[in-house]
C-alpha positions, 0 to 999 in steps of 0.5 A: 493456454499458460497464464504468463500469456494472459500477464503480458496481455494484461500488463500491455492492456493496462499501459499500450505501449510495448516498451513500458509493458516489457520493462514491468515484466522484465521481458525485452519488447521483442519477447512480450510481441512475440507473446502477443502474437501467439495468444492471439494466434492460439486465441483466433483472434485480435486482441491489438490494432497497432502500427508503428506509433499507436497500440489500442485494445480492440472491441474484441480485445477489450471484451477478453481482457475482463474474462481475462483478468477474471482469471489471473484474479482466480489464480491469484486465490488460488496461490494465496490459499496454497500459501496459507496453507503452507503457512499454516503447516510450517507455523509461519507467519506472514507480516506485511509492513506499510510504510512507517509500521508501528515505527521504533516499536516494530522490531521490539514487536516482533522480537517478542512474538518470536520469543513467545512463540519460537516454533513460528517462522517470520517472514516479513516484507514491506507492502506496496501502498498500490495494492491497498489492503487486498493482499490482507484480504486475499490472505497473502500475509497474516498480520500488517502493521500500518496506519489506520484510523478506522474500522475496514470492512472486513478487517479486524483492526488493534489500535497501539498507538496515535501519534501526531501528523504533519502536512508536507510541503514541498521547499518553496510552497508559499506556506512552507515556513508557517508555524501552522497552516489551515488544512483548508488553504491547500486543499485545492491542490494536488494530494499524494496519499498511500491508501484511498480508503483511510480518512486520515490521508485526506485529512481526516475529511473524507467524504466531504464536499470540501475535502482535498482532490487526491491527484497520485497515489505513492507506492512507498514512502519514498516514492510519497516524498519525492511527488511532493517535492518534485512534483509539487503535490500535498500530503500527511506524514505521521511525526515517526516517519521523519524519524524513522526515514532521513528527512527528503530535503525537498520537503518541509514538515508544517504543524496543521492548525487543527491537530491531526492523529495517525493510528498505528494499528495491527490489522488482520482479516475478521474472517478466516484469519491466520490462529497467530494474528490475534496473538501477534496482536495481543504481544503489540499491545502489551510491547506498547504498554511496556514502552518508555520514553517514547515519542507518541501521543498516546499508547492505546489500552 
């Protein structure tokens, strides 16, 4: 049995649509159909009930889906562990950028780290908001640069600077032209957030009974802006977002009456982390302390 077949099974079980699952897997629909049929023959179990209009998991399929998820998770952890071993041997540091990362300081920090540790190889990639902090905790990356207002279980958080946060509304929203908005005035509207684990993205009131209801989680800053503009959702964005990305023509940034701030931070696993992770955080703090003329509310000391 191949892991690929289990991934095909998992994708179809999630979407219950051959066309959509095939697109997600970058397969043709007939190829996915053949793969699922071959897996069913190999297992001797019918995984799906299907006709021309509907696809549904069978009871047996639902039971095996849970097992398949465990196998795939174990395989991913094994691959991450192998990546970490290779990274240590190559002195490689894998850096994940979440959203605006450290804003204008992102490049100077990475450049300073390369100068300080010339033997290190830096590999940088844009993180997927949907995965949250799981890749970092699983060892798939060594360091993350992100907005993180609160300590998270299993992570070491090193604050670098804070900056104001704006309320993002769609053009034409009744409050879009207001000088400032009371957050509670939009709590009853659908919200989009990048990461459900950070209090900042639900108005700093995560867990409160009167907190806004999150209807969607975006994969990126662009995805978040699009959902605000075209699906008429509400969100929060650090001011650096407007500086780092072209302003979305369908989004208006309005100041909240009760000021909110985002904390830009370097984060890495609390245990089993790469030796380079604390060094990277220290370099980031030094670069931030030397920064002049930078539009941040406060540089962390």
